[in-house]
N, C-alpha and C positions, 0 to 999 in steps of 0.2 A: 529562482522560482519561489514564490511565497505560497505555502499550502496551509489552508485552514478548513476546518469542518464547519458547516453551517450550524448555528446555535440550536435550531429546532431538531437537529438529528443527533445531538450529543447525548451520550449516556450520562447518567447521574455520576457526579464526582470525576468526570473526565476533564482533561486539560487540552485545550486546542493545540494541535501540533505535537502532542505527546504520544506515548506508547499506545498502540492499538489494542494491546492485550493479546496479539496474535504473533508476536515475535518480531514485528517490524514497527517502525515509527512513521507517522505522517512526515513527509518531506525526506525520508531516508532514500538513498540511492541503492538500487538493487540490480542484480544481473539475472537475465533470463536466457536460456540456451538459444532460443529462436529470435527474440526481439532485441537482445542486447541489454544495454544499460538504460535504466529508467528511474523515475521518482514516484514513490508511493503518494497518491493524492487523496485516497478515500479507502474505506473499509466497511465491511458489514458481515454479520453472521458470527457463529461460534462453532467450534469443533470441526467436523468434516465438511460443514457447509460454509466455513469461513472463507472469505475472498477479499482480495484487495484490488483497487483500481490503480493501475500504474501508467504514467505517461512516458511513452517511449518517443524520443526525438524523431526517428524515422517512420514510426508506425502509428503514432497517435496514442490514445488512451485505450487500455485493455483491462477488462475485469478478469482476474485470474483466481481460480480456486487453489488455495494454498496447498491442499493435500495432493494436487497433481502438478502444480507449476514448478516445483523445485527451485524456488527463488533463492538467491544467495545475496548477502550483503555485499555491496560494491564499495570498495575503499579507493580514495584518491580521485 
């Protein structure tokens, strides 16, 4: 899956497909307790309002608030 952020929504000095500044990278595989393994496809916000959009094979795309979601990096 190729993941990129639209150019109009990029922050200054950000690199497409790079670190979100939230502890996860665009395109990174993550694990969620309910939805399983997914891929980070977008992000927005900072601090307690920070959230990521993750595509899960069986559940589709979900926006998850990082302070509640308890996402873990998925390896392999």
